[in-house]
N, C-alpha and C positions, 0 to 999 in steps of 0.2 A: 640606257638613258636616251633622251631625245637630243638630236642636233637640230635646232630650229633655224630655218633660213627664211628669207623674204619670199612671198609668193611670186611666181614668175608672171610674165605678161599674159600667159594663157589663162590664168586664174582671175585676173582683174575683171574681165567682162562678166564672168559668172558671179563674182561678188556683187557687182553693180546690179545685175539682173535679179539676183536673190533679194537684195534689200528693196528694190523697187516693187517687186511682186509681193513681198511679204508684208510690207507696211499696211496695205488696206485690210489685210486679214489678221493683223496682230492682236485684235481683241477677241478672236474666236479660234476655232480649230484650224489647223493648216489644211488648205484645200489641195486638190489634185494638181493645181498649177504650180504649187511650191515644191512638192515632193520631188519631181524630176530635177529641178534646179538644185535642191539640197543634195540629192544623190550625185549629180554631176560635180557640184562644188567639192564635196568630200572626196570623190574619186580622183579629181584632178589635184586637189590641194594636199591631201595627205601624203602621197608618194614623194612630193617635193618639199613640203613644209615639215613633215614629220618622218624622220628616218630612224628606224629602230636599229640599234646596235647591240649586239650581245656583250655582256659584261666581260672584261678581260679576265684571264685566268687568275691573276693576283687578287682581283676583287672577289672571285668565287672562293678562293682559299681563305680569304679574310672572313667571309661569312661563316665558314665552318669552324671558326675558333670557338673554344669553350668559354673563354673569359675575355674581358676587355683589356686585360694586361697580359702581355706575352711572358714567356719563361725568363727572358732576359730583363724583365722589369720595365720594358718600354711600353708606354700607353699607346694604344691604337688611335688613329685620328677619328674623331667623331664627325658624323655627317652634319654639314652646315646647310641650313635652309637658304636657298637662293631665290628671292622673289622675282628677279628679272626673268628667270627661265619660266616660272609659272605664269607670268604675265603674258607670255607668247604662246601658251599651249591652247588657248581658246581663241578662235578667230573673232574679229569684231562683228561680222554679220550674225554670229551665234549670240553674242551678247546683246545685239540690237533686237533680235527676236525675243529673247528673254525679257528685256525691258518693255517691248511691245505687249507681251502677255501681262506684265505687271501694271501697265498703264490703264488697264480695264478695272482697276481697283475702284470700288464705289466710295464716294465722299459724301459727307453730311454737314449741314450748317444749322446753326441755332443762334438766336439773339438772346443774350443774357439780360435779365430784367434789371439787375442792379446797375450795371455799367453801360447797358444799351450797346455793347460791342458785339460784333459778329465773331463767332468761333466756328472753326471747321475741324473735322477729324476724318480719318480714313477708316473704311470698313475692312473686313477680313478678306484677303485674297491670297491664295496659295503662293507662298514665297515672301510675303511682306512681314513687317514686324508685328502687326496685330495678329496675324495668323500664327506666327511663332509664339507669341505670348499665350494664346489659347492652347496651342499644342503642348507647350511646356507644362501647363497645369495638368492636362490630361495624362501626359507621359509620366510625370512624377507620381500621379495617383495609380497608374497601371504598374509601374515598377515596384511600388511598395507591396503589391500583392504576391510577390515571389519571395519564397523563403530560401535565402542563401546562407543561413547560419550553419547548415549541415552540408551533406554531399548529395543533395537531391537534384540540383540543377546542373544542366549541361549547357555549355556555350559552344554552339556549332557554327562554323563558317563554311559556306558552300560557294564554289566558284563555277565559272563556265569556261568553255574552250573558246578563246578569242584570238583572232589574227589581226593585229593592230595595223597591218598594211592594207587591210580590206575593210572598208566602211560598213559593208553589209553585216559582217560578223559582229561588229561593235554594236550596231543598232539592234540586231536580232537577239543579243544577249539579254536585253530587258524583256523582250517578248517571251524568250525561252524560260526565264526565271518566273514570269507570270504564270506560265502553264505548269511549271514543275513544282511550285510551292504547295498548292493543294494536294498533289500526289504525294509529296514528301511528308506532309503533315498527317495524311491518312495512314501511311505506313508506320509512322512513329507512334501513333495512338494505339496501335495494336500491341506494343510491348514496352514503351518507356515514356510516353508523353501523357500527362494529365492536363496541363495548360501550357501555352507558349505565347511568345511575342517575337516578331521578326522585323528586321529593318533592312531595306535595300540601299546599298551604297554604290559608289562609282570609284573607279581608279582614275588617276590623272590622265590616262590615255583615253578614257571614255567608257571602258567596259564595266559591266555590272557584276556585283557579288552580293550575297545576302548573309546576314547574321541571325541566328536563332538563339533564343533563351528558352530552354525547355525544362520544365519541372516534372519530375517523376514521383511515383508513390513511395519508393523505397530508397534507403541509403545505398550509395554506391561505394565500392572499394576503390581507393585512390592511391596512386604512387606519384611521388615528386620526381620530375625529370627536367633538368635544366631550368629549375625554378618555376615550372608549370605543373599543375595537377592533371594527371592523365588517368584514363580508365585502366583498371587491371583486367577486367573481363574482356578478352579479345573477341569472344563470340558476339557480345553486344556491340562492340566497336565495329565489327565487320557488317553486322546487320544495319547499323546506322549509315555506314558508307555506301552500302549497296542500295539503300533506299533512294539516294540522290543519283540520278542517272545521266547528268549532263556535265560533270566536271569533278574537281577534287573536293574532298571533305576533310576538315580539321575539327577534332572534337577535344574540348577541354572541360574540366569539371569546375563549375563556378562555386568554390567553397568559401568565397568572401564577397564583398560588395564591389569588387573591381569590375566584374562583368556587367552588373546592373548599372554601375556608374558610367561605364563606357557607352552602353546603349543610350542611357538618358542624355549624356553629353552630346553624342553624335546626332541623335534625333532632334534635340532642341536647336543645335547649331544649324543642322541642315534645313530646318523649317524657315529660317530667315536667310533667303538667298539674295534679296535686294541689295543689302550692304556689300555682299561679296562681289556682285556684278559691278558696282560702282568702284570698288577697290581694284578690280581687274582692269577696268577701263582707264583708271588713273595710273596703272602700272605699279601699284603698291599692294599686291595681294598678301593675305595672311595664309598660314598653313591650312591646307584642306579646302581653300576657297575654290580651286579648280575642280576638285571632286564634287563639291556641292552643286556647282554650276552645270557640270555635265549631267549629273543625275537629274537636276531640275529640268534641263533642256529636253532630255529624251523622254522623261516620264510625264512632265506637266505640259510642255509646249508641243512636243511631237506626239504625245499620247501613245508611246511605244510600249510602255510597261504598266504594271499595276500600281497600287498605292505604295507610297514610300515606306509605310510600316503598317502592321496589322496584328491582331491578337486572336486568340481562340474565343469562342462564344461564352465560355464560363468566366471570362475576365470582365469585371465591372469597369466600364469606361466613363461612367457618369460621375462628375465631380460632386462630392457631398455639398448640399445646400447649407448656407449659413443663415442664422436668424436675422442678421442685419448685414448690410454691405459696407460696414465700416470696421474700424479696429475693434477687436474683442475686448480690449482693456479700456475702452472709452467710458467716460462717466455718463450719468444720466443726462446732465445738461448738454454735453457734447452730442449725444444721440438725438435729443430733441432739436438742437440747432441744425444738425445735418439734415434731419428729416424736413425741417421747415425750408431749408435752402433748396432741397430737391423739389418740394412742392411748388416753390416759387418759380423755379426754372421750368417746370412742367407746363406752366401757363403758356409758354411760347412753344409752338410745335417745332419738330425737327424736320428740316427740308432735305430731301435726297437730291443731290446734284447729279444731273444726267451727264452722259458722255459729251454732249454738245457744249455744256458749260465747262467741264473739266478740260476740254481740248482747246479752249480759247487762249489767246496769247497773254491775256491779263491774269489768268488763273495761276497761282503758285501753290504747289502741293506742300502745305505746312500742317503742323499739328498745334492747335491752340488758337489764341487770339489773332485776328487779322490786323496787321499793322500797316500794310501797304495802302495808301489812300485811294488809288484807282481801283484796286481789288475790293476794298471795303465799300466804295460807292456802287460798283456793279452788283455786289452781293446784296446790298441793301435794296436796290431796285428790284432784283429778282425775288428777294424775301418779302417785300411789300406786296408785290403782285401775287405771291403765293398766299399771304394772309388774306388779301382781298378775295381771292378765289375760294378760300376756305369759308370766309364769312358768307359769300353768296351761296355756297353749297349748304351751309348750315341754315340759312334763311329759307332756301328752297325745301329742305327736308322738314322744317318746322311747318311750312304751309301744307305739305303733303300729310303730315301727322294730324293737323287740325281738320283737314278735309276728311280724313278717314274717321276721326271721332264723330264728326257731324253726320257722316253717312251711317255709322252704326247706331247713333241716337235716333235717326230718322226711321231706321228699320225697327228699332225697339218701340217707338211710338206707334208705328203702323200695326205691329202685332198686338199691342195693348188695345188699340181701338176696335179690334175685331171681337174682343171679349172671349169667354169660354166657348168651345173647348180649346181654342187656339192659345189662350193664355189662362192658366189655371188660377192665378192670383192677381186680379186687376188692381188690388190695393197696394201691391208692392211698389216702392219708389223706383224712379227711373235710374238707369245706369249712371254712375258717377265716375268721371275720368279725371284724374289729377293732371293739372296743367304743369307737367315737368318734362 
């Protein structure tokens, strides 16, 4: 476990320099100026702030116990989650970099016709709630395509060799997994894989590991060992372990919905990192918040690894379309009313708010109706200017369209005036263009 202490005086200048350098580039990729600072920060901070201690012998013996109740009938102490320790595992500069990445979220504004009120909402950005909602729908659709009713699916966990006292090995674990995943999948396809889905996760110390859900073509022989379904075929087990070349491999048989449920839960929770960052900054994290933030930092902000999850090509990732975008049990009157409301709202265009607007002091990131008077006044001014520009562009396009019609009519009259053989039927009426 970690003994967390306050950073020393040698780390403080690095923290200050990191935040000052990182903020201008928070909306894009990290540049070469930030990487040396980040490396220096972690190299200086980790040996003093994070000291890895081996578990005592008594704790190791407790892990080897077969049941939660000893022979004398005494219950063993359960592990209690301590949020205060987790709140100190991620330094504040790392959280600031993650928030800087999320600040580039696009926002949109629209004026409602009935109330004449301004409404704003955020777009999709990797790590925010909108992205998490879309990912959850896709993940649920993907997981349903795996048949866990029998013994065809394997739940494989692959790890990497990590030295937590060395920052380079922690960061390189994500790049190593990115390179190893396609090699591992190609080897599995030769003997036991028909389709698969994988998810990359992080430990609380920052290192990466990956979970695979693999479905084969045939039923597998299973034996129960300590409440878990294990493979009987040792030859198949050894081939799977030898296919992964950078760490340890654990193989379970997913004979029920526990494996698919675990993947779906972790993937959907990991997609919404914004709430976890704010909980960590407030010192009130929930379980696995640290894991999600570290994974998001290395894979999204630093671009060290691959995507957080992926599937084989024979998995359908498109969500089936619905006939209407409202409840399926709605009445005909409700459907007509909803369609009329949508058509009325469509008369007012949607305005995309640029970064210059979002970064203003008066802008508040909310979802729904704008209640702040200063923000409402500013948005109305911007929206009125946007509507005026659209009207001018519409008028200009209409002039161009009429000029083009007149030009075509003039060419048609000129051709008709020449007569045959330039124009075979002089009695044919002139071209008629609809004024629409």
